[in-house]
C-alpha positions as CSV (number, residue, x, y, z in Angstrom):
1,M,187.0,-73.8,27.8
2,I,187.1,-72.0,24.6
3,G,183.6,-72.3,23.7
4,V,182.8,-70.3,27.4
5,W,185.4,-67.4,27.1
6,I,183.5,-66.8,23.4
7,A,179.7,-67.0,25.2
8,I,180.6,-65.0,28.0
9,L,181.9,-62.0,25.1
10,S,179.3,-62.2,23.4
11,C,177.1,-61.8,26.4
12,M,179.4,-58.8,27.0
13,A,179.2,-57.1,23.8
14,G,175.2,-58.4,24.0
15,D,175.0,-55.9,26.9
16,L,177.0,-53.1,26.0
17,V,174.5,-53.2,22.5
18,G,171.3,-53.4,24.1
19,L,173.4,-50.1,26.4
20,E,175.0,-48.0,23.1
21,R,170.9,-48.7,22.4
22,A,169.2,-47.2,25.8
23,F,172.0,-44.7,25.5
24,H,170.6,-43.6,22.0
25,G,166.8,-43.5,23.7
26,D,167.2,-41.7,25.5
27,M,169.9,-39.0,23.2
28,V,167.0,-38.8,21.3
29,G,164.3,-38.4,24.5
30,I,167.0,-35.4,25.5
31,Y,165.8,-34.0,21.9
32,R,162.7,-34.4,22.6
33,K,162.6,-32.3,26.3
34,A,164.7,-30.1,24.8
35,K,162.4,-28.2,22.2
36,S,158.9,-29.2,24.5
37,E,160.2,-28.2,28.2
38,A,163.5,-25.8,27.3
39,G,161.7,-24.3,23.7
40,Y,165.5,-24.9,22.0
41,P,165.5,-27.2,18.8
42,A,168.0,-29.4,18.4
43,T,167.0,-30.6,14.8
44,Y,171.3,-30.5,14.1
45,F,171.4,-32.3,17.3
46,L,168.8,-34.6,16.4
47,R,170.2,-35.5,12.9
48,M,173.8,-36.2,14.4
49,V,172.1,-38.9,16.9
50,S,170.1,-40.3,13.9
51,D,173.6,-40.7,11.8
52,Q,176.0,-41.4,13.9
53,G,174.4,-43.4,16.8
54,G,173.2,-41.9,20.2
55,V,177.2,-42.4,21.5
56,R,179.3,-41.3,18.7
57,A,177.5,-38.1,18.2
58,A,178.5,-37.7,21.9
59,R,181.6,-38.1,21.5
60,E,182.4,-36.2,19.0
61,L,180.2,-33.3,20.6
62,L,182.9,-33.6,23.6
63,A,186.0,-34.3,21.6
64,K,185.3,-30.7,20.9
65,S,187.2,-28.1,22.9
66,K,184.9,-25.6,23.7
67,P,181.2,-26.3,24.1
68,S,178.5,-27.4,21.1
69,E,175.5,-24.1,21.1
70,G,173.4,-26.1,22.6
71,F,175.1,-27.1,25.6
72,T,174.8,-22.9,24.6
73,A,171.6,-22.9,24.5
74,L,170.0,-25.2,27.1
75,W,172.3,-23.9,29.9
76,E,170.7,-20.0,29.8
77,R,167.4,-21.8,29.0
78,G,169.1,-22.8,33.0
79,R,168.5,-26.8,31.7
80,L,172.0,-28.8,31.8
81,D,169.8,-31.6,33.2
82,L,169.5,-32.3,29.4
83,T,173.2,-32.6,27.8
84,V,175.2,-34.5,26.6
85,E,177.2,-33.8,29.3
86,T,174.7,-34.9,31.6
87,L,173.8,-37.8,30.1
88,L,176.6,-40.1,29.8
89,L,177.1,-38.9,33.6
90,R,174.4,-41.9,34.5
91,P,175.9,-44.3,36.5
92,E,174.6,-47.2,34.0
93,Y,176.2,-45.3,31.7
94,E,180.2,-45.6,32.8
95,P,180.7,-48.7,30.3
96,L,180.5,-46.7,27.0
97,F,182.7,-43.8,28.1
98,T,186.2,-43.7,29.2
99,E,187.2,-41.5,32.0
100,D,188.7,-39.0,29.8
101,E,185.9,-38.6,28.5
102,R,183.3,-38.3,31.5
103,A,185.8,-35.9,33.4
104,T,185.9,-33.9,29.8
105,A,182.0,-33.8,31.1
106,R,182.2,-33.6,34.6
107,D,184.1,-30.5,33.5
108,R,182.5,-28.5,31.5
109,L,179.1,-28.9,33.2
110,E,181.1,-27.9,36.6
111,E,182.0,-24.5,34.9
112,Y,179.4,-23.3,33.2
113,R,177.3,-24.0,36.5
114,L,179.9,-21.5,38.2
115,G,178.4,-19.0,34.7
116,P,181.0,-16.9,33.2
117,A,181.3,-14.8,36.3
118,R,181.8,-16.6,38.8
119,S,183.8,-19.0,37.0
120,H,186.2,-15.1,35.9
121,L,186.1,-14.6,39.5
122,R,188.0,-18.7,39.9
123,T,190.7,-18.2,37.5
124,S,191.5,-14.5,39.6
125,V,191.2,-15.5,42.6
126,M,193.5,-18.7,42.1
127,G,195.6,-16.4,40.6
128,A,196.1,-14.0,43.1
129,D,196.7,-16.6,45.4
130,L,199.6,-18.3,43.6
131,R,201.0,-15.0,43.9
132,R,201.1,-14.5,47.0
133,R,202.7,-18.1,47.6
134,G,205.1,-17.4,44.8
135,C,204.2,-19.8,42.1
136,C,203.9,-17.4,40.0
137,S,204.9,-13.1,39.2
138,R,203.2,-11.0,37.3
139,P,204.9,-9.3,34.4
140,S,206.8,-6.2,34.7
141,H,205.7,-3.3,33.2
């Protein structure tokens, strides 16, 4: 019976290794597309992926409090489809990342899809709505 479980776990681990390889390949692929289609040569990103592997590099980029320079550069070019955040949200890569990591990616993409002006507007409108409801008050001068 234990041998069956070992075989099952080995098979599952093998699937994860294959999935990690596929993700790594897609990370290199988004580097190539960013360079050829968006004119953004993300050499630091490629070095990071080559040195750490795709999954570890993605986790490191997600762990930062702000988006990477590459994310911002791709946003400026209208190519959020070429970001790590978009890639790791693909359904086939769900087993590689925690729900918190996926939520960070979703939140970051949503914030940048709104754009800086609209993001500020959303915050202002929400704040005004909370004040109207008496949830918070403005400091008195």
